[in-house]
N, C-alpha and C positions, 0 to 999 in steps of 0.2 A: 618375306614377300611371298604372296600366294602364287600358285601356278597360273591362275587366271590372269593376274596382272603381268606376269612374265610373258605369257602367251601373246600379249598385245603388241610386242615388238620393242626394239631398243629405242625407237623414236618416242614412244609413249613414256618409257621410263625416264628419258632425258627431260621431256617436257614437264613431267610431274614431280621429279625428285631433285632438280637442280637447286643448289643453295642460292638464296637471294644475293649473297655477297659475290657470287661468281658472275653475275650478269653485268655486261658492259654495253655502252651505246654502240649501235650499228652491228653488234654480233651477239644476239640474244643467247644466253646460256653458255657462252664460251669464255673461259679464262685463259690467260697466258701464264704458264707455269715454267719456272726454271728447270731445265733438263736435269740439273744436278739434284733437284729435290724429288725426282721421280725414280722409283725402282720397279723392276719387272715383277710380275705375279709368278710365284713358284709353280702354281698350278695352271699356268697359261696353256690353253689347248694347243696353240700353234707351237710346234717344235722345230720346224725346218725353216731356216733363214738362208736362202741362196745368196752367196756373196755377190755374184754378178748382178742379180736382180736388186740387191740392196744398194750396190754402187749406182745403178741406173736411177733408183728412186732418190738417192742422195743427190745426184746431179740435178734431177728434176726439182727437188726441194730448194737447192741453191738458187735455181733460176726463177721458180714460181712460188716458193714457200709451201707450207703444209696446207693443202686444200681442205682435207677432211680432218677435223680435230680427233684426237685420241680420247678414250674414256678412262677416267681414273676415280679412285676413292681416296679420301683422306686417311692417313695412317699416323702412327706415333712419330715417325721419322720423315714426314712429308706426305708423299702421295704414292699410291701403288697402282700400277696399270691394270685395268680390267680388260681393255681391248685396244690394240694399236701399237703393240711392241715393235713391229716392223718399222712403222713410221717414226717411232721414238729412236730406234737404232740408226735409221737413215738420217734423222735430224742431227744426231750426235756426230755422224760422219761428215755432215755438211757444216759442222762447226757452229750450229745455231746455239743461242743461249737459252731460248725459251721455245715453247711449243703450245699451240692452242689445244685446249682440253675441255671436255665436259666433266663435271665433278658430280658423281652420284653418291647419295647417302646410303651406303651399304655396309653393314657391320658383320653380317653372317658370312662365313667362309663358303658354305655350300651355295648360298645365294649369289655370291660373287662369281663362283665358277659357272653357275647357270647363266648369268648375264653375259659372261665372257663367251660362252658357247653360243648363245643366241646371236650376239653381235657378229661373231665370226661366221656362223652358218648363214646369216642373212646377207653377209657380204661375200659369201662363197669363198672365204679365205682359207678354209681347211681342206687338206686332202683327206681321203676316206679313213686312213689310219689315225691321223690326228683327231678326227671327229670321234672315232671309236675309243681312243684313249681318253678323251674328255668324258665320254659316257661312262667309261670304266672307273674314273676317279669319282664321279657322282655316285656310282653304284657301290664301290668298295669302301671309299674313304668317308663318304657322307650318307651311306646306307639308303640311297634312293632306289626303289624298285624300277624295273623296266617300264612299268606302267606310269610310275611317278615321273621318270625322266621324259617319257613320251608326252605327258600332259604339260610339263614345263617347257619343253622345246617346241611343242606344237607339231609333233610327228606321230606316226602310228607306232604302236608297241612293237610290231614285227620289224619295222625299220630299225629300231634301237637294237633289238635282239640280233638281227642280221649283221648290223655294224659291229657289234661286240664279238661276233663269231670270227671276224677277220683277225682278231688278236690271237687266235689259235694257230694261225699260219706260222711256218718257220720264219726266223728273222730275215733271211735273204729275200723271201717272197714278200714280206711286209715292206721291206725296203724298196722292192720293185714297184709296189703300189704307191708308196710315198713319192717316188720319182716320176710317176706317170708312165712307167714302162708298160705296165698292165693296169687294168681297171679293177674296181671292186667286184664287178660281175665276174671277171676272170678268177678273182680270189674265191668267190663263193663256189664256182665250179671246181676249183682245186680242192676245196674243203670236203668235197664228196669222196675223195680218196681217203682211205682210212689210216694209212701209214705215212710217216715223214718221207721215206724214200720215194713212195708213189707220188706224193704231192710234188716233190722236187722234179721228178721225171716229167710230170705233166706240165709244170711251170716252164721247164726248158723247151718242151715242144711248142708251147704257146709263144714264147719269146723268139725262138729260132725260126718258126714258120709264120710269125705274125698272125696267129689264129684269132678269129673273132670270138666273142663270148659264146655265140651259138655253136661254133665249131668246137670250142673247148668243151662245152656241155655234151656235145654228141660223143665225145671220147669217154665220158664217165657214165652216160646213161646205160643201164643194163639192156643188153640186146634181147628182144622178145624171143621166147623159146618157140621154135617151130613145132606145131602140133603134128604128131605122127598120125597119119590117116591109115587106119588098118583096112586093107583091101578085103572085100567080101567075095569069097569064091563060091559061086552058085552054078551048078550045072546049067548050061544054056538050053539044052533040049527040053527039059520039063517046063521051063519058063515059056519058051516059044509055044509049046503045046497048050499051056493054060491060056496064053494070050489069044491063041486062035479060037479056043472055046468061048472066051469072053467076047471076041469080035462077032462070033455067030449070034451070041445072045443079044448084044446091044446094037449090032448092025453098024458099028463104027470102029475107028481105030482105037485100040486099047494097049497100054504099056504097063508092064509090071516093073517096079523099081525096088529091088531088094536092098535092105540095109543090114548093118551088123546085127541088129535085133529088129525083126519084123521087116516092114517095107511099106510101099504105097502103090495104089493102082491109079493110073491116069487114063481117064476116058475123054477122048477128043470129040468135040462137037463143032459143027461148021456154020450154024445159024441159030437164031433164037428158037425157031420151030424145031430144029434138031435137038436142042437142049430140052425143050418141053417134052419131046417124044421120049428122050432117055429117062427123064424124071418120072414120067408116067409108067415107063417100063420097070424102073426100080421099085416104084410103089406097088406095082402089081405082083412083084416076085414074092 
């Protein structure tokens, strides 16, 4: 499947690639598949399944059923989940026998991973670390470049690269992002520290003081060096004497402004006529 087609979104994929045999009256494109015939995807981007949240979803499913079908592909032993493992797990908890599903015709493992990522990202189901781990699988296992992943997922290359950088954080900090204790923005600020101990120290400060991302960034930004201004010591008496001489020549207030090297002369005028007079005087010198 091309990146262009993937970029159109999961809805386009479902509409264009569903098997005719999966279509049923009153539920276009949806089949009901036995839960026992479905197995999870080993490369599933989503890794965290909160038990409390799963119990709540299971209770909702018992009362209302599965509102949004999962997405699967056919395999040698039944069906493999592309997206919707959480709904599948909750349906099993709810003691359902079958679950509604879209069946996509996908044979390539890399393509399956891409579709799973797209579906989860569009549903905003992944935390930043899960998303980064999904990109890492595409990059390392399936040899997709950062540019290739970006085109497939429909994001900027820098977004992919920044996401992957989060995986360089120590495990406890990655876990903190997974749980929502800190954000990916905090993680990027922490990465500016070069050593593991420094990263951990900054992370603890962020957590203990509930620092915003901006506050965390301010702790790692290099402080601008103050420029040392060298004082110029010039004897006052000669300057005053020269100023007085210039005042006599120009007939107006004149200031000498010495610098470390050289300096400037400031001639004060009080009207346009006064300025013309001074210019004429300078031209005649």
